[in-house]
LORO-93542 format. One record per residue: y, x negated, z of N, C-alpha, C, O in turn. Coordinates in steps of 0.1 Angstrom, whole numbers, plus 5000, padded with zeros to 4 digits. Layout:
BEGIN
[[Y,X,Z],[Y,X,Z],[Y,X,Z],[Y,X,Z]] ...
//
This chain:
BEGIN
[[9335,5714,8008],[9345,5717,8018],[9340,5722,8031],[9344,5718,8042]] [[9329,5730,8030],[9323,5735,8042],[9316,5724,8050],[9317,5724,8063]] [[9310,5715,8043],[9303,5704,8050],[9314,5695,8057],[9312,5690,8068]] [[9325,5692,8050],[9335,5683,8055],[9341,5690,8068],[9344,5683,8078]] [[9344,5703,8067],[9349,5710,8078],[9340,5710,8090],[9344,5709,8101]] [[9327,5712,8087],[9317,5712,8098],[9316,5698,8105],[9315,5697,8117]] [[9317,5688,8097],[9317,5674,8103],[9329,5672,8111],[9329,5666,8122]] [[9341,5676,8106],[9353,5675,8114],[9352,5682,8127],[9356,5677,8138]] [[9347,5694,8127],[9346,5702,8139],[9335,5696,8149],[9337,5696,8161]] [[9325,5690,8143],[9315,5683,8151],[9321,5671,8158],[9318,5668,8170]] [[9330,5664,8152],[9337,5653,8158],[9346,5658,8170],[9347,5651,8180]] [[9351,5670,8168],[9359,5676,8179],[9350,5678,8191],[9354,5675,8202]] [[9338,5684,8188],[9329,5686,8199],[9325,5673,8206],[9325,5672,8219]] [[9322,5663,8199],[9318,5650,8204],[9329,5644,8212],[9327,5638,8223]] [[9341,5645,8207],[9353,5639,8214],[9355,5646,8227],[9358,5640,8237]] [[9353,5659,8226],[9355,5668,8239],[9345,5663,8249],[9348,5662,8261]] [[9332,5661,8246],[9322,5657,8255],[9324,5643,8260],[9323,5640,8272]] [[9328,5634,8251],[9331,5620,8255],[9343,5619,8264],[9343,5611,8273]] [[9353,5627,8262],[9365,5627,8271],[9361,5631,8285],[9365,5625,8294]] [[9353,5642,8286],[9349,5646,8299],[9340,5636,8306],[9341,5634,8318]] [[9332,5629,8298],[9323,5618,8304],[9332,5607,8309],[9330,5601,8320]] [[9342,5603,8301],[9351,5592,8306],[9359,5596,8318],[9361,5588,8327]] [[9363,5609,8319],[9370,5613,8331],[9361,5613,8343],[9365,5610,8354]] [[9348,5616,8341],[9339,5616,8352],[9337,5601,8357],[9336,5599,8369]] [[9336,5592,8348],[9334,5578,8352],[9346,5573,8359],[9345,5565,8369]] [[9358,5577,8355],[9370,5573,8362],[9372,5579,8376],[9379,5574,8384]] [[9365,5590,8378],[9366,5597,8391],[9354,5596,8400],[9349,5606,8405]] [[9349,5583,8402],[9337,5581,8409],[9339,5584,8424],[9329,5585,8431]] [[9351,5584,8429],[9354,5587,8443],[9356,5601,8447],[9361,5604,8458]] [[9353,5610,8438],[9354,5624,8441],[9343,5629,8449],[9333,5622,8452]] [[9344,5642,8453],[9333,5648,8461],[9321,5652,8451],[9324,5655,8440]] [[9309,5651,8457],[9297,5655,8449],[9291,5667,8455],[9287,5666,8467]] [[9291,5678,8448],[9285,5690,8453],[9275,5696,8443],[9278,5697,8431]] [[9262,5698,8448],[9252,5703,8439],[9245,5714,8445],[9243,5714,8457]] [[9240,5723,8437],[9233,5735,8441],[9219,5734,8436],[9217,5734,8423]] [[9208,5735,8444],[9195,5734,8440],[9190,5721,8436],[9179,5720,8430]] [[9198,5710,8438],[9194,5697,8435],[9198,5687,8446],[9206,5690,8454]] [[9192,5675,8446],[9195,5665,8455],[9207,5657,8451],[9211,5656,8440]] [[9214,5652,8461],[9226,5643,8459],[9222,5629,8464],[9217,5627,8475]] [[9224,5619,8455],[9222,5605,8459],[9235,5597,8457],[9240,5597,8446]] [[9239,5591,8468],[9251,5582,8467],[9246,5568,8466],[9240,5563,8476]] [[9247,5562,8455],[9242,5548,8452],[9247,5538,8461],[9257,5540,8468]] [[9241,5526,8461],[9245,5515,8470],[9260,5510,8468],[9266,5507,8477]] [[9264,5510,8455],[9278,5506,8453],[9288,5518,8450],[9299,5516,8445]] [[9283,5530,8454],[9291,5542,8451],[9299,5546,8464],[9294,5545,8475]] [[9311,5551,8461],[9320,5556,8472],[9324,5570,8468],[9330,5572,8457]] [[9321,5580,8476],[9325,5594,8473],[9333,5600,8485],[9332,5594,8496]] [[9340,5611,8483],[9347,5617,8494],[9337,5625,8503],[9336,5622,8514]] [[9330,5635,8497],[9320,5643,8504],[9308,5644,8496],[9308,5643,8483]] [[9296,5645,8502],[9283,5647,8495],[9277,5659,8501],[9273,5660,8513]] [[9276,5669,8493],[9271,5682,8497],[9259,5687,8488],[9261,5687,8476]] [[9248,5690,8494],[9237,5696,8486],[9233,5709,8492],[9230,5710,8504]] [[9233,5720,8484],[9229,5733,8488],[9216,5736,8482],[9215,5738,8469]] [[9205,5736,8490],[9192,5738,8484],[9186,5725,8480],[9178,5724,8471]] [[9191,5714,8486],[9186,5700,8483],[9189,5691,8494],[9195,5695,8504]] [[9185,5678,8493],[9187,5668,8503],[9198,5658,8498],[9202,5657,8487]] [[9204,5651,8508],[9214,5641,8506],[9209,5628,8510],[9205,5626,8521]] [[9209,5618,8501],[9206,5604,8504],[9218,5595,8502],[9224,5595,8491]] [[9221,5588,8513],[9233,5580,8512],[9229,5565,8513],[9223,5561,8523]] [[9232,5558,8503],[9230,5543,8502],[9243,5536,8502],[9243,5524,8506]] [[9253,5543,8498],[9267,5536,8498],[9276,5542,8509],[9272,5541,8521]] [[9287,5547,8505],[9297,5551,8515],[9302,5565,8512],[9305,5568,8500]] [[9303,5573,8522],[9309,5587,8521],[9321,5587,8530],[9320,5586,8542]] [[9333,5589,8524],[9345,5589,8532],[9346,5601,8541],[9353,5601,8551]] [[9341,5612,8536],[9341,5625,8544],[9328,5628,8551],[9323,5620,8558]] [[9323,5640,8547],[9311,5645,8554],[9299,5644,8544],[9300,5645,8532]] [[9287,5643,8550],[9274,5644,8543],[9267,5656,8548],[9263,5657,8559]] [[9266,5666,8539],[9261,5680,8543],[9249,5684,8534],[9250,5683,8522]] [[9238,5688,8541],[9227,5694,8534],[9223,5707,8540],[9221,5708,8552]] [[9223,5717,8531],[9218,5731,8535],[9204,5733,8529],[9203,5735,8517]] [[9194,5733,8538],[9181,5735,8533],[9174,5722,8529],[9165,5722,8521]] [[9179,5711,8535],[9173,5698,8531],[9176,5688,8542],[9180,5691,8553]] [[9174,5675,8539],[9176,5664,8548],[9187,5655,8544],[9190,5653,8532]] [[9194,5650,8554],[9204,5639,8552],[9198,5626,8556],[9196,5623,8568]] [[9195,5617,8546],[9189,5605,8549],[9198,5593,8545],[9204,5593,8534]] [[9200,5584,8555],[9208,5572,8553],[9199,5560,8552],[9189,5559,8558]] [[9204,5550,8544],[9197,5537,8544],[9204,5528,8554],[9215,5531,8559]] [[9199,5516,8557],[9205,5508,8568],[9219,5504,8564],[9227,5501,8573]] [[9223,5503,8551],[9236,5499,8547],[9246,5511,8545],[9257,5509,8541]] [[9242,5523,8548],[9250,5535,8545],[9261,5536,8555],[9259,5533,8567]] [[9272,5542,8551],[9283,5545,8559],[9288,5559,8557],[9291,5563,8545]] [[9289,5567,8567],[9295,5581,8566],[9307,5581,8576],[9305,5581,8588]] [[9319,5582,8570],[9331,5582,8579],[9332,5595,8586],[9338,5595,8597]] [[9327,5606,8581],[9329,5619,8587],[9316,5623,8594],[9310,5614,8601]] [[9312,5635,8593],[9300,5640,8600],[9288,5641,8591],[9290,5642,8579]] [[9277,5641,8597],[9264,5643,8590],[9258,5656,8595],[9256,5658,8607]] [[9256,5666,8586],[9252,5679,8589],[9239,5683,8581],[9239,5682,8569]] [[9229,5687,8588],[9216,5691,8581],[9212,5705,8587],[9209,5706,8599]] [[9213,5715,8578],[9209,5729,8582],[9196,5732,8575],[9194,5733,8563]] [[9185,5733,8584],[9172,5735,8579],[9165,5723,8575],[9155,5723,8568]] [[9169,5712,8581],[9163,5699,8578],[9166,5689,8590],[9169,5694,8601]] [[9166,5676,8587],[9169,5667,8597],[9178,5656,8592],[9180,5654,8580]] [[9183,5648,8601],[9192,5636,8598],[9184,5623,8601],[9180,5621,8612]] [[9182,5615,8591],[9175,5603,8592],[9186,5591,8592],[9192,5589,8582]] [[9187,5585,8604],[9197,5574,8606],[9190,5562,8611],[9188,5560,8623]] [[9186,5553,8602],[9179,5540,8606],[9189,5531,8613],[9201,5533,8612]] [[9184,5520,8618],[9193,5510,8625],[9202,5504,8614],[9197,5500,8604]] [[9215,5503,8617],[9224,5497,8608],[9233,5507,8601],[9244,5505,8597]] [[9227,5519,8599],[9235,5530,8593],[9246,5535,8602],[9243,5536,8614]] [[9257,5539,8597],[9269,5542,8605],[9273,5557,8602],[9275,5560,8590]] [[9274,5565,8612],[9279,5578,8611],[9291,5579,8622],[9288,5579,8634]] [[9303,5580,8617],[9314,5579,8626],[9318,5593,8632],[9325,5594,8642]] [[9313,5603,8625],[9317,5617,8630],[9305,5623,8638],[9297,5615,8644]] [[9304,5636,8638],[9294,5643,8645],[9281,5643,8638],[9280,5642,8625]] [[9270,5644,8645],[9257,5646,8640],[9251,5659,8643],[9249,5662,8655]] [[9250,5668,8633],[9246,5682,8636],[9233,5685,8628],[9232,5683,8616]] [[9223,5689,8636],[9210,5693,8630],[9207,5707,8635],[9207,5710,8646]] [[9205,5716,8625],[9200,5730,8628],[9187,5732,8621],[9187,5734,8609]] [[9177,5731,8628],[9163,5732,8622],[9157,5745,8626],[9163,5755,8629]] [[9143,5745,8627],[9136,5757,8630],[9122,5756,8625],[9118,5746,8619]] [[9113,5765,8628],[9100,5765,8624],[9098,5765,8609],[9088,5761,8603]] [[9109,5769,8602],[9108,5770,8587],[9114,5758,8580],[9116,5757,8568]] [[9118,5748,8589],[9126,5737,8583],[9118,5729,8573],[9123,5724,8563]] [[9105,5727,8575],[9097,5719,8566],[9095,5726,8553],[9093,5719,8543]] [[9097,5739,8552],[9095,5746,8539],[9109,5749,8533],[9109,5754,8522]] [[9119,5747,8541],[9133,5751,8536],[9137,5745,8523],[9141,5752,8514]] [[9135,5732,8521],[9140,5726,8508],[9134,5732,8496],[9141,5736,8486]] [[9121,5735,8496],[9114,5741,8484],[9119,5755,8483],[9121,5760,8471]] [[9120,5763,8494],[9125,5777,8493],[9139,5778,8488],[9141,5785,8478]] [[9148,5770,8493],[9162,5770,8489],[9163,5766,8474],[9170,5772,8466]] [[9156,5756,8470],[9156,5751,8456],[9152,5762,8447],[9158,5764,8436]] [[9141,5769,8450],[9135,5780,8442],[9145,5791,8441],[9147,5797,8431]] [[9151,5794,8453],[9161,5805,8453],[9173,5803,8444],[9177,5811,8436]] [[9179,5791,8445],[9190,5788,8437],[9187,5786,8422],[9195,5790,8413]] [[9175,5781,8419],[9172,5780,8405],[9169,5794,8399],[9173,5797,8388]] [[9163,5803,8407],[9161,5817,8403],[9174,5824,8400],[9176,5831,8390]] [[9184,5822,8410],[9197,5829,8409],[9204,5823,8396],[9211,5830,8389]] [[9203,5810,8394],[9209,5804,8383],[9204,5809,8369],[9212,5812,8360]] [[9191,5810,8369],[9185,5815,8356],[9188,5830,8354],[9192,5833,8342]] [[9188,5838,8364],[9191,5852,8363],[9206,5853,8359],[9210,5861,8350]] [[9215,5845,8365],[9229,5846,8362],[9231,5842,8347],[9240,5848,8340]] [[9224,5831,8342],[9226,5827,8328],[9221,5838,8319],[9228,5840,8309]] [[9210,5844,8322],[9205,5855,8313],[9215,5867,8313],[9218,5872,8302]] [[9221,5870,8324],[9230,5881,8325],[9243,5877,8317],[9248,5886,8309]] [[9248,5865,8318],[9260,5861,8311],[9257,5860,8296],[9266,5863,8288]] [[9245,5855,8293],[9242,5854,8278],[9241,5868,8272],[9246,5870,8261]] [[9236,5878,8279],[9236,5892,8274],[9250,5897,8272],[9253,5904,8262]] [[9259,5894,8282],[9273,5898,8281],[9279,5892,8269],[9287,5898,8261]] [[9277,5879,8267],[9282,5871,8255],[9278,5877,8242],[9286,5878,8233]] [[9265,5880,8241],[9260,5886,8228],[9266,5899,8226],[9268,5902,8214]] [[9268,5907,8236],[9275,5920,8234],[9289,5918,8229],[9293,5926,8220]] [[9296,5909,8235],[9310,5907,8231],[9311,5902,8217],[9319,5907,8209]] [[9302,5893,8213],[9302,5888,8199],[9298,5898,8189],[9304,5899,8179]] [[9289,5907,8193],[9285,5918,8184],[9296,5928,8182],[9297,5933,8171]] [[9304,5931,8193],[9314,5941,8192],[9327,5936,8186],[9334,5943,8179]] [[9330,5923,8189],[9343,5917,8185],[9341,5904,8178],[9346,5893,8183]] [[9334,5903,8167],[9331,5891,8161],[9343,5884,8155],[9344,5871,8156]] [[9352,5891,8149],[9364,5885,8143],[9373,5879,8154],[9379,5868,8152]] [[9375,5886,8165],[9383,5881,8176],[9377,5869,8182],[9385,5859,8185]] [[9364,5869,8184],[9358,5857,8190],[9359,5845,8181],[9362,5834,8185]] [[9357,5847,8168],[9359,5837,8158],[9373,5831,8158],[9375,5819,8157]] [[9383,5840,8159],[9397,5836,8158],[9400,5827,8170],[9407,5817,8169]] [[9396,5831,8182],[9399,5823,8194],[9391,5810,8193],[9397,5799,8197]] [[9379,5810,8189],[9372,5797,8188],[9378,5788,8178],[9379,5776,8180]] [[9383,5793,8166],[9390,5785,8156],[9402,5779,8162],[9405,5767,8160]] [[9410,5787,8170],[9422,5781,8176],[9419,5770,8186],[9426,5760,8187]] [[9408,5772,8194],[9404,5762,8204],[9402,5748,8197],[9405,5738,8202]] [[9395,5748,8185],[9391,5736,8179],[9403,5731,8170],[9404,5718,8168]] [[9411,5739,8164],[9422,5735,8156],[9434,5731,8163],[9441,5722,8159]] [[9436,5736,8175],[9448,5733,8183],[9443,5731,8198],[9447,5738,8207]] [[9435,5720,8200],[9430,5718,8214],[9441,5715,8224],[9440,5719,8235]] [[9450,5707,8220],[9461,5703,8229],[9469,5715,8233],[9472,5716,8245]] [[9473,5723,8224],[9481,5735,8227],[9473,5744,8236],[9478,5750,8245]] [[9460,5746,8232],[9452,5755,8240],[9450,5751,8254],[9451,5759,8263]] [[9447,5738,8256],[9446,5733,8270],[9459,5734,8278],[9458,5738,8290]] [[9470,5731,8271],[9483,5733,8278],[9485,5747,8283],[9489,5749,8294]] [[9483,5757,8274],[9484,5771,8278],[9474,5775,8289],[9477,5783,8298]] [[9462,5769,8288],[9452,5772,8298],[9455,5767,8311],[9454,5775,8321]] [[9460,5755,8312],[9464,5749,8325],[9476,5758,8331],[9476,5760,8343]] [[9485,5761,8322],[9497,5769,8327],[9492,5783,8332],[9498,5788,8342]] [[9482,5789,8326],[9477,5802,8330],[9471,5801,8344],[9473,5809,8353]] [[9463,5790,8346],[9457,5789,8359],[9467,5785,8370],[9465,5789,8382]] [[9477,5778,8366],[9488,5775,8376],[9496,5787,8379],[9502,5788,8390]] [[9498,5797,8370],[9507,5808,8372],[9500,5820,8378],[9507,5829,8383]] [[9487,5821,8378],[9480,5833,8383],[9483,5836,8397],[9485,5847,8401]] [[9482,5826,8406],[9484,5828,8420],[9499,5831,8424],[9501,5841,8431]] [[9509,5823,8419],[9523,5827,8421],[9526,5841,8416],[9534,5848,8423]] [[9520,5845,8405],[9523,5859,8400],[9517,5869,8409],[9524,5879,8412]] [[9505,5866,8415],[9500,5876,8424],[9508,5877,8437],[9509,5888,8443]] [[9514,5866,8441],[9522,5866,8453],[9535,5874,8451],[9539,5882,8459]] [[9541,5872,8439],[9553,5880,8435],[9550,5895,8435],[9558,5903,8439]] [[9538,5899,8430],[9534,5913,8429],[9532,5918,8443],[9534,5930,8446]] [[9527,5910,8452],[9524,5914,8466],[9536,5916,8474],[9535,5923,8484]] [[9547,5911,8470],[9560,5912,8477],[9564,5927,8478],[9569,5932,8488]] [[9562,5934,8467],[9566,5948,8467],[9554,5957,8468],[9543,5953,8463]] [[9555,5968,8475],[9544,5977,8477],[9539,5983,8463],[9527,5985,8461]] [[9548,5985,8454],[9544,5990,8441],[9536,5980,8433],[9527,5984,8426]] [[9538,5967,8435],[9531,5957,8428],[9517,5954,8433],[9510,5947,8426]] [[9514,5959,8445],[9501,5955,8451],[9490,5960,8442],[9480,5952,8439]] [[9490,5973,8437],[9479,5977,8428],[9478,5969,8415],[9467,5967,8410]] [[9489,5963,8411],[9489,5955,8399],[9481,5942,8401],[9477,5936,8391]] [[9479,5937,8413],[9472,5925,8416],[9458,5926,8411],[9452,5917,8405]] [[9452,5938,8413],[9438,5940,8408],[9438,5940,8393],[9428,5935,8387]] [[9448,5946,8387],[9448,5946,8372],[9450,5932,8367],[9443,5928,8358]] [[9458,5924,8374],[9460,5910,8370],[9447,5902,8371],[9444,5894,8362]] [[9441,5904,8383],[9428,5897,8385],[9418,5900,8375],[9411,5892,8370]] [[9416,5913,8372],[9407,5918,8362],[9410,5912,8348],[9401,5908,8341]] [[9422,5913,8344],[9426,5908,8331],[9424,5892,8330],[9420,5888,8320]] [[9427,5885,8341],[9425,5871,8341],[9410,5867,8340],[9406,5858,8332]] [[9402,5874,8347],[9387,5871,8347],[9382,5875,8333],[9374,5867,8327]] [[9387,5886,8327],[9382,5889,8313],[9387,5879,8303],[9379,5876,8294]] [[9399,5873,8305],[9404,5863,8296],[9395,5850,8297],[9392,5844,8287]] [[9392,5847,8310],[9383,5835,8312],[9370,5837,8305],[9365,5828,8298]] [[9364,5848,8307],[9350,5851,8301],[9351,5851,8286],[9343,5845,8279]] [[9361,5858,8280],[9362,5859,8266],[9365,5845,8260],[9359,5842,8249]] [[9374,5837,8266],[9377,5824,8261],[9365,5815,8261],[9362,5808,8252]] [[9357,5815,8272],[9345,5807,8273],[9335,5811,8263],[9329,5802,8257]] [[9333,5824,8261],[9323,5828,8251],[9327,5824,8237],[9319,5820,8229]] [[9340,5825,8234],[9345,5820,8221],[9343,5806,8219],[9339,5802,8208]] [[9346,5797,8229],[9343,5783,8228],[9328,5780,8226],[9325,5772,8217]] [[9320,5787,8233],[9306,5785,8232],[9301,5789,8218],[9292,5782,8212]] [[9306,5800,8213],[9302,5805,8200],[9307,5795,8189],[9299,5792,8179]] [[9318,5789,8191],[9323,5779,8181],[9315,5766,8182],[9312,5760,8172]] [[9311,5762,8194],[9302,5751,8195],[9289,5753,8188],[9284,5745,8181]] [[9283,5765,8190],[9271,5768,8183],[9272,5769,8168],[9263,5765,8161]] [[9284,5774,8164],[9286,5775,8150],[9287,5761,8143],[9282,5759,8133]] [[9295,5753,8150],[9296,5739,8145],[9283,5732,8144],[9280,5725,8134]] [[9275,5733,8155],[9262,5726,8155],[9253,5732,8144],[9246,5724,8137]] [[9253,5745,8142],[9244,5751,8132],[9248,5747,8118],[9240,5745,8110]] [[9262,5747,8116],[9266,5743,8102],[9263,5728,8099],[9259,5725,8088]] [[9265,5720,8109],[9262,5705,8106],[9247,5703,8105],[9243,5693,8098]] [[9239,5712,8111],[9225,5710,8109],[9219,5719,8098],[9207,5719,8096]] [[9228,5726,8091],[9224,5734,8079],[9215,5746,8084],[9206,5749,8076]] [[9218,5751,8096],[9211,5763,8100],[9219,5775,8097],[9231,5775,8099]] [[9213,5785,8092],[9219,5798,8089],[9217,5808,8100],[9207,5815,8100]] [[9226,5808,8110],[9224,5816,8122],[9235,5827,8122],[9247,5825,8118]] [[9231,5839,8126],[9241,5849,8128],[9250,5846,8140],[9246,5838,8149]] [[9262,5852,8141],[9271,5848,8151],[9266,5850,8165],[9269,5842,8174]] [[9257,5860,8168],[9252,5862,8181],[9243,5850,8185],[9242,5846,8197]] [[9235,5845,8175],[9226,5834,8178],[9234,5821,8179],[9230,5811,8186]] [[9245,5820,8172],[9254,5808,8174],[9260,5808,8188],[9261,5798,8194]] [[9263,5820,8193],[9268,5821,8207],[9258,5817,8217],[9261,5810,8226]] [[9245,5821,8215],[9235,5818,8224],[9232,5803,8223],[9230,5797,8234]] [[9232,5797,8211],[9230,5782,8210],[9241,5775,8217],[9239,5765,8225]] [[9254,5779,8216],[9265,5773,8223],[9264,5774,8238],[9267,5764,8245]] [[9260,5786,8243],[9258,5787,8257],[9247,5778,8263],[9249,5773,8273]] [[9236,5777,8255],[9226,5768,8260],[9230,5753,8260],[9227,5746,8269]] [[9238,5749,8250],[9243,5735,8249],[9252,5733,8261],[9251,5723,8268]] [[9262,5742,8263],[9271,5740,8274],[9264,5741,8288],[9267,5734,8297]] [[9254,5750,8289],[9246,5751,8301],[9238,5738,8304],[9238,5734,8315]] [[9232,5732,8294],[9225,5720,8296],[9235,5708,8299],[9231,5700,8308]] [[9246,5708,8293],[9256,5698,8296],[9261,5700,8311],[9264,5690,8317]] [[9261,5712,8316],[9264,5714,8330],[9255,5709,8340],[9258,5707,8352]] [[9242,5706,8336],[9232,5700,8344],[9233,5685,8346],[9227,5679,8354]] [[9241,5679,8337],[9243,5664,8337],[9251,5660,8349],[9262,5665,8351]] [[9246,5651,8357],[9254,5646,8369],[9267,5641,8365],[9269,5634,8355]] [[9277,5643,8373],[9291,5639,8372],[9298,5645,8360],[9310,5648,8361]] [[9291,5648,8349],[9298,5653,8337],[9298,5668,8336],[9307,5674,8331]] [[9287,5674,8342],[9285,5688,8340],[9297,5697,8344],[9301,5706,8336]] [[9302,5695,8356],[9313,5704,8360],[9325,5702,8352],[9333,5712,8350]] [[9328,5690,8347],[9339,5688,8338],[9338,5695,8325],[9348,5700,8320]] [[9326,5695,8319],[9324,5702,8307],[9327,5717,8308],[9334,5723,8300]] [[9321,5723,8319],[9324,5737,8322],[9338,5740,8324],[9344,5750,8319]] [[9345,5732,8332],[9359,5734,8335],[9368,5732,8322],[9377,5740,8320]] [[9365,5722,8315],[9372,5720,8302],[9371,5731,8292],[9380,5736,8286]] [[9358,5736,8291],[9356,5747,8282],[9363,5760,8287],[9368,5768,8278]] [[9363,5762,8300],[9370,5774,8305],[9385,5773,8303],[9391,5783,8298]] [[9391,5762,8306],[9406,5760,8304],[9409,5761,8289],[9419,5768,8285]] [[9401,5754,8280],[9403,5754,8266],[9402,5768,8260],[9411,5773,8253]] [[9392,5776,8264],[9390,5789,8259],[9401,5799,8263],[9406,5807,8256]] [[9405,5798,8276],[9416,5807,8281],[9429,5804,8274],[9436,5813,8270]] [[9432,5791,8272],[9444,5788,8265],[9444,5792,8251],[9454,5797,8245]] [[9432,5791,8244],[9431,5794,8230],[9433,5809,8228],[9438,5814,8218]] [[9428,5817,8238],[9430,5832,8237],[9445,5835,8238],[9450,5844,8231]] [[9452,5828,8247],[9467,5831,8248],[9474,5827,8235],[9482,5834,8230]] [[9470,5815,8230],[9477,5810,8217],[9474,5820,8206],[9483,5823,8198]] [[9462,5825,8205],[9458,5834,8194],[9466,5847,8196],[9470,5853,8186]] [[9467,5852,8208],[9474,5865,8211],[9489,5863,8207],[9495,5873,8201]] [[9495,5852,8211],[9509,5850,8207],[9511,5849,8192],[9520,5855,8187]] [[9502,5842,8185],[9503,5841,8171],[9501,5855,8164],[9508,5858,8154]] [[9492,5863,8169],[9489,5876,8163],[9501,5885,8165],[9505,5892,8156]] [[9507,5885,8177],[9519,5893,8180],[9531,5888,8171],[9538,5897,8166]] [[9532,5875,8170],[9544,5870,8161],[9542,5874,8147],[9551,5879,8140]] [[9530,5873,8141],[9527,5876,8127],[9529,5891,8125],[9534,5896,8115]] [[9525,5899,8135],[9526,5914,8134],[9541,5918,8134],[9545,5927,8126]] [[9549,5912,8143],[9563,5915,8143],[9570,5911,8130],[9579,5918,8125]] [[9566,5899,8124],[9572,5895,8112],[9568,5904,8101],[9576,5907,8092]] [[9556,5909,8101],[9551,5919,8091],[9559,5932,8092],[9562,5938,8081]] [[9562,5936,8104],[9570,5949,8105],[9584,5947,8100],[9589,5956,8093]] [[9590,5936,8103],[9604,5933,8099],[9604,5931,8084],[9615,5934,8078]] [[9593,5927,8078],[9593,5924,8063],[9592,5937,8055],[9593,5937,8043]] [[9588,5949,8061],[9587,5961,8054],[9600,5966,8049],[9609,5968,8057]] [[9602,5968,8036],[9615,5973,8031],[9619,5986,8036],[9610,5995,8038]] [[9631,5988,8040],[9636,6000,8046],[9634,6012,8036],[9633,6023,8040]] [[9635,6009,8023],[9634,6020,8013],[9620,6026,8012],[9619,6037,8006]] [[9610,6020,8019],[9597,6026,8018],[9595,6037,8028],[9585,6044,8028]] [[9604,6038,8038],[9603,6049,8048],[9607,6062,8041],[9615,6062,8031]] [[9603,6073,8047],[9605,6086,8041],[9620,6090,8040],[9624,6095,8030]] [[9628,6088,8051],[9642,6092,8051],[9650,6085,8040],[9655,6092,8031]] [[9650,6072,8040],[9658,6065,8030],[9653,6067,8016],[9660,6067,8006]] [[9639,6069,8015],[9634,6071,8002],[9639,6083,7995],[9642,6084,7983]] [[9640,6094,8004],[9646,6106,7998],[9660,6105,7995],[9665,6111,7985]] [[9667,6097,8002],[9681,6096,8000],[9684,6088,7987],[9693,6091,7980]] [[9674,6079,7984],[9676,6071,7971],[9669,6077,7959],[9670,6071,7948]] [[9662,6088,7961],[9655,6094,7950],[9665,6100,7940],[9676,6103,7943]] [[9660,6101,7927],[9669,6107,7917],[9674,6120,7920],[9685,6124,7916]] [[9666,6128,7928],[9671,6142,7931],[9683,6142,7939],[9691,6152,7939]] [[9685,6131,7947],[9697,6131,7955],[9708,6122,7949],[9718,6119,7956]] [[9706,6117,7937],[9716,6108,7931],[9729,6115,7928],[9738,6110,7923]] 
//
């Protein structure tokens, strides 16, 4: 039974990844934004905007919007087309004959321009690694302190993915209108901070729960006996590596975030419903007052 359940959950993970990959393929005309890496727009590719922070932008196809590089170079091939502006901060713009830039050409260089790409790339990679270590430490702490709650939310995410995603999308759509409603009244303004803090906590808890479930599923299917904290770390590493895959990475992270947030809401609703049902199911005769009234001494 455990092997069958692990295989079924592994299929859920693979379906989740394949779905995000298919969505990425269908959205080839979206904007491409990368931090610490180069952006390459292929010969037959059309994107809205191409932005590299800490890297360079190479355009061989068409950019409907702007091509921007911070700490790198914007390089066009003879067949490249940029309908918007080309901006290079800390680098240069290479426009050979035949390449088209219909907007402005902005170059902001300096004596450090030749070293900027390597410096920016190192900075962003360092920040990314430090951020991952910090988040992993937070995740291990959460799993160690609340293992049952993390497990419950993770189970809900995998057992009811459709309902979880629905509630997650609804939560993200409602958070800003709710903040606006609170801001209308002076009394509600302090509550905006509480709402923002609670929403961020829900996002983090949900993502950690999904990552832990991914790690648990992989470890069970591979017959690894890992403690929950190591399952969480394994899941975070898997989702982190998936985030580095071009086109797919941001979708995996976004889907895991929405799925986890919704699963937390679904789990909370189910817990409250079961708790209310349990309270209503308690016989009235078990309470002190009625029990004394029904006792033989008062008969």
